[in-house]
C-alpha positions, 0 to 999 in steps of 0.5 A: 487303530492298527494300520491306520495312520494318525490324523494330523489334527484331532478336535475334542468337544465334550458334550453334556445335555447338548441335544439341541446344539450338537446336530448343528455343530457336528454338521458344521464340523463335517462340512470343515473337515471335508473341505479342501480334502481334509477329511483323511487328516482330521478326527473328531472325538465327541466325549458325552457325559451321561445326561437327560436328553438323549445327546449320546444316542443323537451323537452316535446316530449322527456320526454313523457315516463318518469315518472320522468321527468318533463318540466316546461314552464317558458313562458318568457326568463329572464335569467338563474337565473330566470330558475333556481329559477323556477325549485328550487321551484318546486323541491321536493328532499331531495337534490337538484341539479342544473346544466347546460343543456350541462352537462359540469360536467358529472353526475357521479359527483352526486354520490360524492356529495351524498356521501359527504352529507351523510359523513357530515351532518352539510353541507347544500350547495356544490358547484363544483369548477373547481378551486380545486386542485383535479378537472380534467379539460378535456376540457378547456374554451378559455384563454380569457374566463378562464381570465375573470372568474378568474378576476371576482372571484378575484374582489369578494374575494378582495371585501371579498364578497366571499371566494371561488374560482369558483362561476360560475360553473354550478353544485350546490347542497342543502339540501332540507330546505336550497334550499327552503329558499335560493331560496325564497330569490333569486331574480337576473335573469342573470348569477350572480345569482350564486354569489347572492345563495352563499351570501344568503347561507352565510348570513342565516349561512348555511355551505357551501362546495366545491368539485372537479369535472370533466369538459368538457367545452362546446363551445357553451356557452350562455355567451357573454364574455365582456357584461355578465361579466360586468353585473355580476359584476354590479349585485355582487354589488347589491347583496352586498348591500342586504346582510344587509337586508337578515341578518335583515330578519334572525334576524326578523325571529328568533324573530318571 
């Protein structure tokens, strides 16, 4: 996009079979970006994986008059991790967010994250945490889903993989340099990609912070509780084995 200044903030939204929820979310994003003169400093990237409900066509029609919105056609359906990775690699903002298409974490939380980045220049990655003592959980997940999520996270901490209490909250933000390096290395296509992203951030010695969020659970979650939890756990073990290779990559880069 030669001649067009880079935005201050990029927002990446993965979308797979989101025809019912996406119009409302895009309207909310449009209002947010237009408020307070933000429009020129924000870009929104909707990354669509091919599904069965016409999400791609709907997204294109909805953003046709939004100069700062862009639809990325992934052409295949490989998983949320692949969709997020595609968008993060295309993002041009100085601060890059990815968040769920249902906006379970309301857009007002963006301002809190940006304020934290401004006040803490050494922090490069920020994680939204539903387990933070100051989070406001206004619409909860089912008890089974909460239990599975907490068990998965407890396993990660028991294995000393990740010290954070909520890896799966779909609201994370990165300074541009961190986003570019992390997502050039990130490979997992499924839901465990969040774990990989955090492990990569740690292995690359980026400073990672956690912030509380307001959370309104969407009952139309795309996560299959048992199947995807088992797959995420298997992927987590795979990621653990990669950490040594990532550290070696960093050492080679430094020496080079």
